[in-house]
Each structure stands twice: as C-alpha cells, then as structure tokens.
C-alpha positions in Angstrom: -177.2 1.1 6.4 -176.8 1.6 2.6 -180.2 -0.2 2.1 -182.0 2.1 4.4 -183.5 4.4 1.7 -184.9 1.4 -0.2 -186.3 0.0 3.1 -188.1 3.3 3.8 -189.5 3.5 0.3 -190.8 -0.1 0.6 -192.4 0.6 4.0 -194.0 3.9 2.8 -195.6 2.1 -0.2 -196.9 -0.6 2.2 -198.3 2.0 4.6 -200.1 4.1 2.0 -202.0 1.6 -0.1 -204.1 2.4 -3.2 -207.6 3.1 -1.9 -210.4 0.9 -3.2 -213.1 3.5 -2.5 -215.1 0.9 -0.7 -215.8 2.8 2.5 -215.1 6.5 1.6 -216.6 9.1 3.9 -218.7 10.7 1.2 -222.2 10.8 2.7 -221.9 13.1 5.7 -224.9 15.0 4.6 -227.1 12.0 5.6 -226.1 12.5 9.3 -227.6 14.7 11.9 -225.4 17.0 14.0 -225.5 14.5 17.0 -224.3 11.6 14.8 -221.6 13.8 13.2 -220.3 14.6 16.7 -220.2 10.9 17.6 -218.4 10.0 14.3 -215.9 12.8 15.0 -215.2 11.3 18.5 -214.6 7.9 17.0 -212.3 9.3 14.3 -210.4 11.5 16.7 -209.9 8.5 19.1 -208.8 6.1 16.3 -206.7 8.5 14.1 -204.8 10.5 16.8 -201.0 10.3 16.9 -199.5 7.5 19.0 -195.8 7.5 19.8 -195.8 3.8 20.7 -192.7 4.3 22.8 -191.7 4.2 26.5 -190.6 7.9 26.1 -186.9 7.3 26.4 -185.3 9.6 23.7 -183.0 7.9 21.1 -180.1 10.2 22.0 -178.6 13.2 20.2 -177.4 11.3 17.2 -180.0 8.5 17.3 -182.9 7.6 15.0 -186.0 5.4 15.7 -187.7 4.1 12.5 -190.7 1.7 12.7 -193.8 0.3 11.0 -196.8 0.3 13.2 -200.5 -0.8 13.0 -203.3 0.3 15.3 -206.7 -1.4 15.5 -209.5 0.7 17.1 -212.9 -0.7 17.9 -215.4 1.9 16.7 -218.0 2.8 19.3 -220.6 3.8 16.7 -220.0 1.6 13.6 -223.6 2.2 12.4 -222.8 5.9 12.0 -219.6 5.0 10.0 -221.8 2.8 7.8 -224.2 5.7 7.2 -221.4 8.2 6.5 -219.7 5.9 4.0 -222.8 4.2 2.4 -220.9 1.0 3.1 -222.7 -2.4 3.1 -220.5 -3.4 6.1 -219.8 -1.6 9.3 -216.2 -2.4 10.4 -215.9 -3.5 14.0 -212.2 -2.4 14.0 -210.6 0.5 12.1 -207.0 -0.4 11.1 -204.4 2.3 10.6 -200.9 1.2 9.5 -198.3 3.9 9.8 -194.6 4.6 9.1 -193.1 6.4 12.0 -189.7 8.2 12.3 -188.2 10.0 15.3 -184.9 11.7 15.9 -183.0 12.6 19.1 -182.3 16.3 19.8 -180.1 18.0 22.4 -181.1 18.5 26.1 -183.4 15.4 26.3 -185.8 16.4 23.4 -186.8 14.3 20.5 -189.0 15.0 17.4 -190.9 12.6 15.2 -193.3 12.3 12.3 -195.5 9.7 10.7 -197.6 8.9 7.6 -200.4 6.4 7.4 -203.6 5.4 5.8 -206.8 3.5 6.4 -207.0 0.5 4.0 -210.0 0.4 1.5 -210.7 4.2 2.0 -209.2 7.4 0.7 -208.2 8.4 4.3 -204.6 9.3 4.7 -202.9 10.5 7.8 -199.9 12.6 8.7 -198.6 14.0 11.9 -195.8 14.7 14.3 -194.7 14.8 17.9 -192.2 16.6 20.2 -191.1 14.9 23.4 -189.0 15.9 26.4 -187.4 13.6 28.9 -188.1 15.1 32.3 -186.1 12.4 34.2 -183.9 9.7 32.9 -184.4 6.4 34.6 -181.9 4.3 36.4 -181.9 0.8 37.9 -184.0 2.0 40.9 -185.8 5.0 39.5 -188.2 5.3 36.5 -188.1 7.6 33.5 -190.6 10.4 33.2 -191.4 12.2 29.9 -193.9 14.6 28.4 -195.0 14.7 24.7 -197.1 16.9 22.4 -198.7 15.3 19.3 -200.5 16.4 16.2 -202.3 14.5 13.4 -204.3 15.5 10.3 -206.7 13.6 8.1 -206.3 14.0 4.4 -208.0 12.6 1.3 -211.6 13.2 2.4 -213.4 15.9 0.4 -216.3 16.3 2.9 -214.2 16.5 6.1 -211.2 18.3 7.6 -210.1 16.7 10.9 -207.1 17.5 13.1 -206.1 16.3 16.5 -203.6 17.8 19.0 -202.6 16.1 22.2 -200.4 16.2 25.2 -199.4 13.2 27.4 -197.3 12.3 30.4 -195.7 8.9 30.6 -193.6 6.9 33.1 -191.4 3.9 32.3 -189.0 1.5 34.0 -186.6 -0.8 32.3 -186.4 -4.4 33.4 -183.9 -6.5 31.4 -184.9 -6.3 27.7 -188.4 -5.0 28.7 -189.4 -1.4 29.3 -193.0 -1.3 30.6 -194.6 2.1 30.5 -198.0 3.8 31.3 -199.4 7.3 30.7 -202.3 9.7 30.6 -203.1 12.4 28.1 -205.6 14.7 26.6 -206.6 15.0 22.9 -208.4 17.9 21.2 -210.2 17.0 18.0 -211.2 19.7 15.6 -213.7 18.3 13.0 -215.0 20.6 10.2 -217.4 19.3 7.6 -217.9 20.7 4.1 -220.5 23.4 3.9 -222.4 21.3 1.4 -223.2 18.7 4.1 -225.3 21.2 6.2 -223.4 20.2 9.3 -221.4 22.5 11.6 -217.9 22.2 13.1 -217.3 20.1 16.3 -214.5 20.8 18.7 -214.0 17.9 21.2 -211.8 17.1 24.2 -211.0 13.5 25.0 -209.0 11.8 27.8 -206.5 9.1 26.8 -205.0 6.4 29.0 -202.4 3.9 27.8 -200.3 1.0 28.9 -197.5 -0.7 27.0 -194.0 -2.1 26.8 -190.9 -1.9 24.6 -189.0 -5.1 24.0 -185.4 -4.6 22.8 -183.6 -7.1 20.5 -180.2 -5.4 20.0 -180.9 -3.1 17.0 -184.6 -4.0 16.8 -187.4 -2.8 19.0 -191.0 -4.2 19.4 -193.6 -2.0 21.1 -197.0 -3.2 22.2 -199.6 -0.9 23.6 -203.3 -0.7 24.6 -205.0 2.6 25.0 -208.5 3.9 25.7 -209.6 7.3 24.3 -213.2 8.4 25.1 -214.3 4.7 25.5 -212.7 3.6 22.2 -210.2 0.9 22.9 -207.2 0.5 20.6 -204.4 -2.1 20.3 -201.2 -1.1 18.7 -197.9 -2.7 17.8 -194.7 -1.3 16.2 -191.6 -3.0 14.9 -188.6 -0.8 14.2 -185.0 -0.2 14.4 -183.1 2.2 16.7 -179.6 3.3 15.9 
C-alpha cells in the first residue's frame, strides 16, 4: 500500500479538472423564478450524494476508496442553456468523483467525496453516514440506512446544498451483491441577490437499483436511480481493504 498516497493524488487531479469556463452558470438573472426552480431541481437531482454501494459497511478497520462517474439526463436542458449562455444544451451532465469511506464501530461507516462537472467551474464536496440495521446471511438480506450531504462550489451566482436520507436492502449472490433502495433529498438553492431571484427549497424522492461486483481487492458498482424524474446512471471502481 506504499503507493496509495500517489494513487489518491492522481485520482483527485483527474476528478477535479481545470474548468474551461464553457458552460459556467453565470447568467441566472436571465431566468424567471419558475425556470430557476426547475434548474434547481435538475441540479439537486444530478449533484446529490450517491454512496454507490450495497450498504454493507467495510468493517471497523476497513476502507473503501473509489473513482466514480454519474451521468444525469437533464429534464430541462434549455434552462441550463439560458443560465450558462452556452451554445449547446448538454443532454447528460457528467459528474466524476473521488469517494472514500471508513468503517466505524457498531455497524456505522462514514464517507466523503470530491468531484467536479467538466467544462464548468462547478465543484462538489460532500459526505455520508451509514448504519447497518441488519447484516445479511445466506438466506437473509442486509438492511441499512444512510444520511448524505453535498455542496456545490465554484459558482458565484448560486449556493446549492442537498441533504438526504435513504434506506437500502441488499443480498449477496456469489460475487454479486444486488441492492435497491428509496430515499428523500432536500435541495436548498440560494441565488445571488444581484440575480433578482429568490431562494428555493425543494423536496425530491429518490429510487435506486444497483449491484456490487467483487473481484478480490477490487469492487465495481453499477447503479441506476431516478430523482424527481431525472434518471442517472453511475459506476464506481474502487478498492476495499
């Protein structure tokens, strides 16, 4: 594990690219309040925290480190185009992230992530706290609950946070651990005073389905989720030790 610090630095540089300022959210003042609310819903759905895990804690001395990417289909790309004065409206918003979680006593685990949206100034950071309600066995599933938090940074005209809670169930089958869950996300979106817009506080339901695939030290996670009609596809490749 002597190369782990170098690996983490390499991944962090890859996850937080230099922004090209091609699609910066710098034109919120052109939106009406209704469109700002719809944009906030899209951003909350796309940028919220995702554990990308079956919910099984890594153990008291365990770590889980991975690089993930999420592609979210924007429900209102034309509003994004207006808010960014971009010539193109992206059909999918990509958010690569570096994620780290650590096992704690009594079935708890804690995690954090950093990320960015390529070709923008948008950066993300967040965290999570999970608890294993029931540990699965051959004939019984695992059950876990998780709280999440994320914050948007790098945008002068917008402060946006999400908090969430989710319940998931999983069942290991050979090297696969399929899982499913439901959750609730609260999005707090506050524009700069100069835009003439007012703060929006939103509540959104989240449903997700995925699987972990274990290859000895390595773990691949694949997940699809829907949050307020925004569908996202995610994958994470990492190590657990």
